[in-house]
N, CA, C and O atoms as a Maestro MAE file, in Angstrom:
{
 s_m_m2io_version
 :::
 2.0.0
}

f_m_ct {
 s_m_title
 :::
 protein
 m_atom[256] {
  # First column is atom index #
  i_m_mmod_type
  r_m_x_coord
  r_m_y_coord
  r_m_z_coord
  i_m_residue_number
  s_m_chain_name
  s_m_pdb_residue_name
  s_m_pdb_atom_name
  i_m_atomic_number
  :::
  1 25 28.349 100.313 109.610 1 A "UNK " " N  " 7
  2 3 27.008 99.351 110.027 1 A "UNK " " CA " 6
  3 2 27.360 99.081 111.661 1 A "UNK " " C  " 6
  4 15 26.771 99.644 112.584 1 A "UNK " " O  " 8
  5 25 28.156 98.361 111.769 2 A "UNK " " N  " 7
  6 3 28.669 97.760 112.586 2 A "UNK " " CA " 6
  7 2 28.846 98.625 114.249 2 A "UNK " " C  " 6
  8 15 28.327 98.451 115.352 2 A "UNK " " O  " 8
  9 25 29.767 99.507 113.739 3 A "UNK " " N  " 7
  10 3 30.000 100.520 114.393 3 A "UNK " " CA " 6
  11 2 28.737 101.405 115.382 3 A "UNK " " C  " 6
  12 15 29.005 101.905 116.474 3 A "UNK " " O  " 8
  13 25 27.002 101.473 114.572 4 A "UNK " " N  " 7
  14 3 25.888 101.373 115.203 4 A "UNK " " CA " 6
  15 2 25.629 100.808 115.930 4 A "UNK " " C  " 6
  16 15 25.406 101.423 116.973 4 A "UNK " " O  " 8
  17 25 25.456 99.275 115.982 5 A "UNK " " N  " 7
  18 3 25.054 98.468 116.915 5 A "UNK " " CA " 6
  19 2 26.195 98.393 117.684 5 A "UNK " " C  " 6
  20 15 25.751 98.476 118.829 5 A "UNK " " O  " 8
  21 25 27.496 98.277 117.767 6 A "UNK " " N  " 7
  22 3 28.350 98.724 118.937 6 A "UNK " " CA " 6
  23 2 28.324 99.733 119.975 6 A "UNK " " C  " 6
  24 15 28.779 99.582 121.108 6 A "UNK " " O  " 8
  25 25 27.683 100.920 119.454 7 A "UNK " " N  " 7
  26 3 27.936 102.490 119.862 7 A "UNK " " CA " 6
  27 2 26.485 101.889 120.947 7 A "UNK " " C  " 6
  28 15 26.477 101.826 122.176 7 A "UNK " " O  " 8
  29 25 25.462 101.546 120.062 8 A "UNK " " N  " 7
  30 3 24.198 101.554 120.719 8 A "UNK " " CA " 6
  31 2 23.970 99.976 121.639 8 A "UNK " " C  " 6
  32 15 22.934 99.773 122.272 8 A "UNK " " O  " 8
  33 25 25.025 99.032 121.580 9 A "UNK " " N  " 7
  34 3 25.110 98.037 122.577 9 A "UNK " " CA " 6
  35 2 25.695 98.656 123.502 9 A "UNK " " C  " 6
  36 15 25.262 98.313 124.602 9 A "UNK " " O  " 8
  37 25 26.686 99.608 123.555 10 A "UNK " " N  " 7
  38 3 27.299 99.803 124.657 10 A "UNK " " CA " 6
  39 2 26.395 100.448 125.702 10 A "UNK " " C  " 6
  40 15 26.063 100.015 126.805 10 A "UNK " " O  " 8
  41 25 26.026 101.771 124.988 11 A "UNK " " N  " 7
  42 3 24.677 102.396 125.434 11 A "UNK " " CA " 6
  43 2 23.475 101.513 126.236 11 A "UNK " " C  " 6
  44 15 23.150 101.958 127.337 11 A "UNK " " O  " 8
  45 25 22.909 100.497 125.835 12 A "UNK " " N  " 7
  46 3 22.270 99.584 126.396 12 A "UNK " " CA " 6
  47 2 22.737 99.123 127.392 12 A "UNK " " C  " 6
  48 15 22.331 99.634 128.436 12 A "UNK " " O  " 8
  49 25 23.723 98.037 127.502 13 A "UNK " " N  " 7
  50 3 24.648 97.642 128.574 13 A "UNK " " CA " 6
  51 2 24.827 98.513 129.831 13 A "UNK " " C  " 6
  52 15 24.634 98.091 130.971 13 A "UNK " " O  " 8
  53 25 25.200 99.729 129.534 14 A "UNK " " N  " 7
  54 3 25.259 101.037 130.599 14 A "UNK " " CA " 6
  55 2 23.890 100.893 131.003 14 A "UNK " " C  " 6
  56 15 23.598 100.483 132.127 14 A "UNK " " O  " 8
  57 25 23.071 101.199 130.176 15 A "UNK " " N  " 7
  58 3 21.617 101.505 131.076 15 A "UNK " " CA " 6
  59 2 20.930 100.601 131.692 15 A "UNK " " C  " 6
  60 15 20.259 100.874 132.687 15 A "UNK " " O  " 8
  61 25 21.019 99.215 131.100 16 A "UNK " " N  " 7
  62 3 20.942 98.342 132.253 16 A "UNK " " CA " 6
  63 2 21.554 97.958 133.431 16 A "UNK " " C  " 6
  64 15 21.043 97.695 134.520 16 A "UNK " " O  " 8
  65 25 22.918 97.958 133.019 17 A "UNK " " N  " 7
  66 3 23.655 97.977 134.442 17 A "UNK " " CA " 6
  67 2 23.205 99.034 135.260 17 A "UNK " " C  " 6
  68 15 22.923 98.532 136.348 17 A "UNK " " O  " 8
  69 25 22.930 100.653 135.281 18 A "UNK " " N  " 7
  70 3 22.297 101.314 136.012 18 A "UNK " " CA " 6
  71 2 21.187 101.199 136.219 18 A "UNK " " C  " 6
  72 15 21.088 101.436 137.423 18 A "UNK " " O  " 8
  73 25 19.863 100.901 135.693 19 A "UNK " " N  " 7
  74 3 19.128 99.896 136.573 19 A "UNK " " CA " 6
  75 2 19.539 98.921 137.593 19 A "UNK " " C  " 6
  76 15 19.581 99.208 138.789 19 A "UNK " " O  " 8
  77 25 19.847 97.749 137.109 20 A "UNK " " N  " 7
  78 3 20.412 96.950 138.047 20 A "UNK " " CA " 6
  79 2 21.099 96.934 139.234 20 A "UNK " " C  " 6
  80 15 21.139 95.982 140.014 20 A "UNK " " O  " 8
  81 25 21.847 98.406 139.414 21 A "UNK " " N  " 7
  82 3 22.352 98.875 140.274 21 A "UNK " " CA " 6
  83 2 21.526 99.557 140.954 21 A "UNK " " C  " 6
  84 15 21.271 99.180 142.097 21 A "UNK " " O  " 8
  85 25 21.075 100.403 140.568 22 A "UNK " " N  " 7
  86 3 19.605 101.194 141.367 22 A "UNK " " CA " 6
  87 2 18.939 100.673 142.136 22 A "UNK " " C  " 6
  88 15 18.560 101.202 143.181 22 A "UNK " " O  " 8
  89 25 18.565 99.114 141.632 23 A "UNK " " N  " 7
  90 3 17.036 98.485 142.487 23 A "UNK " " CA " 6
  91 2 18.229 97.482 143.102 23 A "UNK " " C  " 6
  92 15 17.656 96.431 143.389 23 A "UNK " " O  " 8
  93 25 19.476 97.390 143.380 24 A "UNK " " N  " 7
  94 3 20.506 97.134 144.113 24 A "UNK " " CA " 6
  95 2 20.231 97.605 144.797 24 A "UNK " " C  " 6
  96 15 19.476 96.932 145.498 24 A "UNK " " O  " 8
  97 25 20.494 99.263 145.407 25 A "UNK " " N  " 7
  98 3 20.830 100.330 145.974 25 A "UNK " " CA " 6
  99 2 19.667 100.090 146.695 25 A "UNK " " C  " 6
  100 15 19.648 99.592 147.820 25 A "UNK " " O  " 8
  101 25 18.458 100.526 145.895 26 A "UNK " " N  " 7
  102 3 16.858 100.257 147.052 26 A "UNK " " CA " 6
  103 2 16.888 99.160 147.568 26 A "UNK " " C  " 6
  104 15 16.708 99.308 148.777 26 A "UNK " " O  " 8
  105 25 17.071 97.704 147.202 27 A "UNK " " N  " 7
  106 3 17.052 96.980 147.867 27 A "UNK " " CA " 6
  107 2 17.844 96.869 149.283 27 A "UNK " " C  " 6
  108 15 17.314 96.693 150.380 27 A "UNK " " O  " 8
  109 25 18.969 96.983 149.064 28 A "UNK " " N  " 7
  110 3 20.122 97.472 150.657 28 A "UNK " " CA " 6
  111 2 19.305 99.011 151.444 28 A "UNK " " C  " 6
  112 15 19.125 99.083 152.660 28 A "UNK " " O  " 8
  113 25 19.015 99.807 150.742 29 A "UNK " " N  " 7
  114 3 18.342 100.969 151.624 29 A "UNK " " CA " 6
  115 2 17.115 100.187 152.420 29 A "UNK " " C  " 6
  116 15 17.133 100.136 153.650 29 A "UNK " " O  " 8
  117 25 15.954 99.528 151.580 30 A "UNK " " N  " 7
  118 3 14.769 99.369 152.381 30 A "UNK " " CA " 6
  119 2 15.262 97.980 153.099 30 A "UNK " " C  " 6
  120 15 14.358 97.434 153.731 30 A "UNK " " O  " 8
  121 25 16.625 97.251 153.122 31 A "UNK " " N  " 7
  122 3 16.263 96.233 154.333 31 A "UNK " " CA " 6
  123 2 17.225 96.757 155.292 31 A "UNK " " C  " 6
  124 15 17.559 96.056 156.247 31 A "UNK " " O  " 8
  125 25 17.838 98.263 155.078 32 A "UNK " " N  " 7
  126 3 18.345 98.520 156.416 32 A "UNK " " CA " 6
  127 2 17.088 99.314 157.258 32 A "UNK " " C  " 6
  128 15 16.939 99.374 158.479 32 A "UNK " " O  " 8
  129 25 16.110 99.987 156.025 33 A "UNK " " N  " 7
  130 3 14.688 100.792 156.994 33 A "UNK " " CA " 6
  131 2 13.960 99.604 157.643 33 A "UNK " " C  " 6
  132 15 13.307 99.889 158.647 33 A "UNK " " O  " 8
  133 25 13.961 98.141 157.188 34 A "UNK " " N  " 7
  134 3 13.309 97.193 157.500 34 A "UNK " " CA " 6
  135 2 13.733 96.819 159.270 34 A "UNK " " C  " 6
  136 15 13.041 96.808 160.287 34 A "UNK " " O  " 8
  137 25 15.304 96.519 158.998 35 A "UNK " " N  " 7
  138 3 15.934 96.224 160.249 35 A "UNK " " CA " 6
  139 2 15.856 97.279 161.184 35 A "UNK " " C  " 6
  140 15 15.811 96.957 162.371 35 A "UNK " " O  " 8
  141 25 15.828 98.547 160.867 36 A "UNK " " N  " 7
  142 3 15.737 99.990 161.884 36 A "UNK " " CA " 6
  143 2 14.187 99.803 162.391 36 A "UNK " " C  " 6
  144 15 14.142 100.067 163.593 36 A "UNK " " O  " 8
  145 25 12.831 99.413 161.842 37 A "UNK " " N  " 7
  146 3 11.512 99.471 161.913 37 A "UNK " " CA " 6
  147 2 11.828 98.005 163.204 37 A "UNK " " C  " 6
  148 15 11.624 98.184 164.405 37 A "UNK " " O  " 8
  149 25 12.397 96.481 162.567 38 A "UNK " " N  " 7
  150 3 11.949 95.812 163.545 38 A "UNK " " CA " 6
  151 2 12.803 95.833 164.703 38 A "UNK " " C  " 6
  152 15 12.596 94.940 165.525 38 A "UNK " " O  " 8
  153 25 13.754 96.693 164.953 39 A "UNK " " N  " 7
  154 3 14.494 97.023 166.308 39 A "UNK " " CA " 6
  155 2 13.509 97.816 167.000 39 A "UNK " " C  " 6
  156 15 13.324 97.483 168.170 39 A "UNK " " O  " 8
  157 25 12.814 98.809 166.551 40 A "UNK " " N  " 7
  158 3 11.824 100.051 167.068 40 A "UNK " " CA " 6
  159 2 10.324 99.173 167.834 40 A "UNK " " C  " 6
  160 15 9.711 99.390 168.879 40 A "UNK " " O  " 8
  161 25 10.127 98.023 166.617 41 A "UNK " " N  " 7
  162 3 8.771 97.624 167.160 41 A "UNK " " CA " 6
  163 2 8.868 96.204 168.507 41 A "UNK " " C  " 6
  164 15 7.902 95.713 169.092 41 A "UNK " " O  " 8
  165 25 10.455 95.805 168.699 42 A "UNK " " N  " 7
  166 3 10.966 95.092 169.735 42 A "UNK " " CA " 6
  167 2 11.028 95.961 170.774 42 A "UNK " " C  " 6
  168 15 10.879 95.563 171.930 42 A "UNK " " O  " 8
  169 25 11.294 97.470 170.421 43 A "UNK " " N  " 7
  170 3 11.111 97.740 171.792 43 A "UNK " " CA " 6
  171 2 9.972 98.263 172.458 43 A "UNK " " C  " 6
  172 15 9.798 98.159 173.672 43 A "UNK " " O  " 8
  173 25 9.016 98.955 171.486 44 A "UNK " " N  " 7
  174 3 7.807 98.449 171.387 44 A "UNK " " CA " 6
  175 2 7.122 97.596 172.576 44 A "UNK " " C  " 6
  176 15 6.517 97.860 173.615 44 A "UNK " " O  " 8
  177 25 7.497 96.529 171.941 45 A "UNK " " N  " 7
  178 3 6.876 95.322 172.416 45 A "UNK " " CA " 6
  179 2 7.290 95.011 173.969 45 A "UNK " " C  " 6
  180 15 6.534 94.519 174.806 45 A "UNK " " O  " 8
  181 25 9.167 95.549 174.255 46 A "UNK " " N  " 7
  182 3 9.301 95.609 175.999 46 A "UNK " " CA " 6
  183 2 8.570 96.247 176.726 46 A "UNK " " C  " 6
  184 15 8.090 95.953 177.820 46 A "UNK " " O  " 8
  185 25 8.445 97.470 175.889 47 A "UNK " " N  " 7
  186 3 7.273 98.316 176.868 47 A "UNK " " CA " 6
  187 2 6.109 97.838 177.104 47 A "UNK " " C  " 6
  188 15 5.587 98.064 178.196 47 A "UNK " " O  " 8
  189 25 5.568 97.210 176.302 48 A "UNK " " N  " 7
  190 3 4.006 96.792 176.550 48 A "UNK " " CA " 6
  191 2 4.450 95.657 177.315 48 A "UNK " " C  " 6
  192 15 3.682 95.616 178.276 48 A "UNK " " O  " 8
  193 25 5.129 94.882 177.390 49 A "UNK " " N  " 7
  194 3 5.489 93.501 178.110 49 A "UNK " " CA " 6
  195 2 5.475 94.016 179.536 49 A "UNK " " C  " 6
  196 15 4.721 93.488 180.354 49 A "UNK " " O  " 8
  197 25 6.244 94.985 179.864 50 A "UNK " " N  " 7
  198 3 6.825 95.666 180.946 50 A "UNK " " CA " 6
  199 2 5.491 96.286 181.739 50 A "UNK " " C  " 6
  200 15 5.618 96.422 182.956 50 A "UNK " " O  " 8
  201 25 4.333 96.636 181.184 51 A "UNK " " N  " 7
  202 3 3.544 97.816 181.402 51 A "UNK " " CA " 6
  203 2 2.263 96.711 181.996 51 A "UNK " " C  " 6
  204 15 1.379 96.908 182.829 51 A "UNK " " O  " 8
  205 25 2.553 95.674 181.294 52 A "UNK " " N  " 7
  206 3 1.262 94.439 181.299 52 A "UNK " " CA " 6
  207 2 1.805 93.701 182.737 52 A "UNK " " C  " 6
  208 15 0.906 93.238 183.438 52 A "UNK " " O  " 8
  209 25 3.683 93.503 183.407 53 A "UNK " " N  " 7
  210 3 3.769 92.692 184.222 53 A "UNK " " CA " 6
  211 2 3.398 93.770 185.326 53 A "UNK " " C  " 6
  212 15 2.921 93.275 186.347 53 A "UNK " " O  " 8
  213 25 3.526 95.150 185.313 54 A "UNK " " N  " 7
  214 3 3.771 96.040 186.134 54 A "UNK " " CA " 6
  215 2 1.839 95.853 186.874 54 A "UNK " " C  " 6
  216 15 1.502 95.572 188.024 54 A "UNK " " O  " 8
  217 25 0.929 96.157 185.603 55 A "UNK " " N  " 7
  218 3 -0.278 96.186 186.299 55 A "UNK " " CA " 6
  219 2 -0.811 94.702 186.658 55 A "UNK " " C  " 6
  220 15 -1.911 94.503 187.173 55 A "UNK " " O  " 8
  221 25 0.155 93.639 186.303 56 A "UNK " " N  " 7
  222 3 0.123 92.383 186.946 56 A "UNK " " CA " 6
  223 2 0.259 92.523 188.434 56 A "UNK " " C  " 6
  224 15 -0.741 92.369 189.135 56 A "UNK " " O  " 8
  225 25 1.116 92.730 188.825 57 A "UNK " " N  " 7
  226 3 1.969 92.992 190.085 57 A "UNK " " CA " 6
  227 2 0.956 93.753 190.738 57 A "UNK " " C  " 6
  228 15 0.582 93.313 191.825 57 A "UNK " " O  " 8
  229 25 0.343 94.978 190.240 58 A "UNK " " N  " 7
  230 3 -0.368 95.922 191.152 58 A "UNK " " CA " 6
  231 2 -1.962 94.896 191.121 58 A "UNK " " C  " 6
  232 15 -2.651 95.210 192.092 58 A "UNK " " O  " 8
  233 25 -2.329 94.300 190.644 59 A "UNK " " N  " 7
  234 3 -3.685 93.408 190.780 59 A "UNK " " CA " 6
  235 2 -3.413 92.515 191.677 59 A "UNK " " C  " 6
  236 15 -4.393 92.058 192.267 59 A "UNK " " O  " 8
  237 25 -2.303 92.088 191.992 60 A "UNK " " N  " 7
  238 3 -2.072 90.839 192.790 60 A "UNK " " CA " 6
  239 2 -1.755 91.379 194.259 60 A "UNK " " C  " 6
  240 15 -1.650 90.732 195.301 60 A "UNK " " O  " 8
  241 25 -1.648 92.590 194.066 61 A "UNK " " N  " 7
  242 3 -1.797 92.938 195.576 61 A "UNK " " CA " 6
  243 2 -3.053 93.434 196.188 61 A "UNK " " C  " 6
  244 15 -3.177 93.653 197.393 61 A "UNK " " O  " 8
  245 25 -4.223 93.643 195.061 62 A "UNK " " N  " 7
  246 3 -5.475 93.386 196.116 62 A "UNK " " CA " 6
  247 2 -5.784 92.235 196.397 62 A "UNK " " C  " 6
  248 15 -5.296 91.206 195.927 62 A "UNK " " O  " 8
  249 25 -6.820 92.367 197.375 63 A "UNK " " N  " 7
  250 3 -7.623 91.072 197.392 63 A "UNK " " CA " 6
  251 2 -9.115 91.374 197.051 63 A "UNK " " C  " 6
  252 15 -9.866 92.327 197.260 63 A "UNK " " O  " 8
  253 25 -9.221 90.257 196.488 64 A "UNK " " N  " 7
  254 3 -10.307 90.420 195.762 64 A "UNK " " CA " 6
  255 2 -11.626 89.854 196.587 64 A "UNK " " C  " 6
  256 15 -12.745 89.915 196.078 64 A "UNK " " O  " 8
  :::
 }
 m_bond[255] {
  # First column is bond index #
  i_m_from
  i_m_to
  i_m_order
  :::
  1 1 2 1
  2 2 3 1
  3 3 4 2
  4 3 5 1
  5 5 6 1
  6 6 7 1
  7 7 8 2
  8 7 9 1
  9 9 10 1
  10 10 11 1
  11 11 12 2
  12 11 13 1
  13 13 14 1
  14 14 15 1
  15 15 16 2
  16 15 17 1
  17 17 18 1
  18 18 19 1
  19 19 20 2
  20 19 21 1
  21 21 22 1
  22 22 23 1
  23 23 24 2
  24 23 25 1
  25 25 26 1
  26 26 27 1
  27 27 28 2
  28 27 29 1
  29 29 30 1
  30 30 31 1
  31 31 32 2
  32 31 33 1
  33 33 34 1
  34 34 35 1
  35 35 36 2
  36 35 37 1
  37 37 38 1
  38 38 39 1
  39 39 40 2
  40 39 41 1
  41 41 42 1
  42 42 43 1
  43 43 44 2
  44 43 45 1
  45 45 46 1
  46 46 47 1
  47 47 48 2
  48 47 49 1
  49 49 50 1
  50 50 51 1
  51 51 52 2
  52 51 53 1
  53 53 54 1
  54 54 55 1
  55 55 56 2
  56 55 57 1
  57 57 58 1
  58 58 59 1
  59 59 60 2
  60 59 61 1
  61 61 62 1
  62 62 63 1
  63 63 64 2
  64 63 65 1
  65 65 66 1
  66 66 67 1
  67 67 68 2
  68 67 69 1
  69 69 70 1
  70 70 71 1
  71 71 72 2
  72 71 73 1
  73 73 74 1
  74 74 75 1
  75 75 76 2
  76 75 77 1
  77 77 78 1
  78 78 79 1
  79 79 80 2
  80 79 81 1
  81 81 82 1
  82 82 83 1
  83 83 84 2
  84 83 85 1
  85 85 86 1
  86 86 87 1
  87 87 88 2
  88 87 89 1
  89 89 90 1
  90 90 91 1
  91 91 92 2
  92 91 93 1
  93 93 94 1
  94 94 95 1
  95 95 96 2
  96 95 97 1
  97 97 98 1
  98 98 99 1
  99 99 100 2
  100 99 101 1
  101 101 102 1
  102 102 103 1
  103 103 104 2
  104 103 105 1
  105 105 106 1
  106 106 107 1
  107 107 108 2
  108 107 109 1
  109 109 110 1
  110 110 111 1
  111 111 112 2
  112 111 113 1
  113 113 114 1
  114 114 115 1
  115 115 116 2
  116 115 117 1
  117 117 118 1
  118 118 119 1
  119 119 120 2
  120 119 121 1
  121 121 122 1
  122 122 123 1
  123 123 124 2
  124 123 125 1
  125 125 126 1
  126 126 127 1
  127 127 128 2
  128 127 129 1
  129 129 130 1
  130 130 131 1
  131 131 132 2
  132 131 133 1
  133 133 134 1
  134 134 135 1
  135 135 136 2
  136 135 137 1
  137 137 138 1
  138 138 139 1
  139 139 140 2
  140 139 141 1
  141 141 142 1
  142 142 143 1
  143 143 144 2
  144 143 145 1
  145 145 146 1
  146 146 147 1
  147 147 148 2
  148 147 149 1
  149 149 150 1
  150 150 151 1
  151 151 152 2
  152 151 153 1
  153 153 154 1
  154 154 155 1
  155 155 156 2
  156 155 157 1
  157 157 158 1
  158 158 159 1
  159 159 160 2
  160 159 161 1
  161 161 162 1
  162 162 163 1
  163 163 164 2
  164 163 165 1
  165 165 166 1
  166 166 167 1
  167 167 168 2
  168 167 169 1
  169 169 170 1
  170 170 171 1
  171 171 172 2
  172 171 173 1
  173 173 174 1
  174 174 175 1
  175 175 176 2
  176 175 177 1
  177 177 178 1
  178 178 179 1
  179 179 180 2
  180 179 181 1
  181 181 182 1
  182 182 183 1
  183 183 184 2
  184 183 185 1
  185 185 186 1
  186 186 187 1
  187 187 188 2
  188 187 189 1
  189 189 190 1
  190 190 191 1
  191 191 192 2
  192 191 193 1
  193 193 194 1
  194 194 195 1
  195 195 196 2
  196 195 197 1
  197 197 198 1
  198 198 199 1
  199 199 200 2
  200 199 201 1
  201 201 202 1
  202 202 203 1
  203 203 204 2
  204 203 205 1
  205 205 206 1
  206 206 207 1
  207 207 208 2
  208 207 209 1
  209 209 210 1
  210 210 211 1
  211 211 212 2
  212 211 213 1
  213 213 214 1
  214 214 215 1
  215 215 216 2
  216 215 217 1
  217 217 218 1
  218 218 219 1
  219 219 220 2
  220 219 221 1
  221 221 222 1
  222 222 223 1
  223 223 224 2
  224 223 225 1
  225 225 226 1
  226 226 227 1
  227 227 228 2
  228 227 229 1
  229 229 230 1
  230 230 231 1
  231 231 232 2
  232 231 233 1
  233 233 234 1
  234 234 235 1
  235 235 236 2
  236 235 237 1
  237 237 238 1
  238 238 239 1
  239 239 240 2
  240 239 241 1
  241 241 242 1
  242 242 243 1
  243 243 244 2
  244 243 245 1
  245 245 246 1
  246 246 247 1
  247 247 248 2
  248 247 249 1
  249 249 250 1
  250 250 251 1
  251 251 252 2
  252 251 253 1
  253 253 254 1
  254 254 255 1
  255 255 256 2
  :::
 }
}
């Protein structure tokens, strides 16, 4: 009877460890994806700011 509990206890521990490792891998992958998205967002913001500066310079050349 105790062999039954030990055998299925090992299966349960293995199953829980697999779930834990899977969630850890997903967390790391998601974190890398978020970092890549943040870098892309910073690049878009730089381009947007550069366009604003360009337009401000163009407006500064004109006399109203």
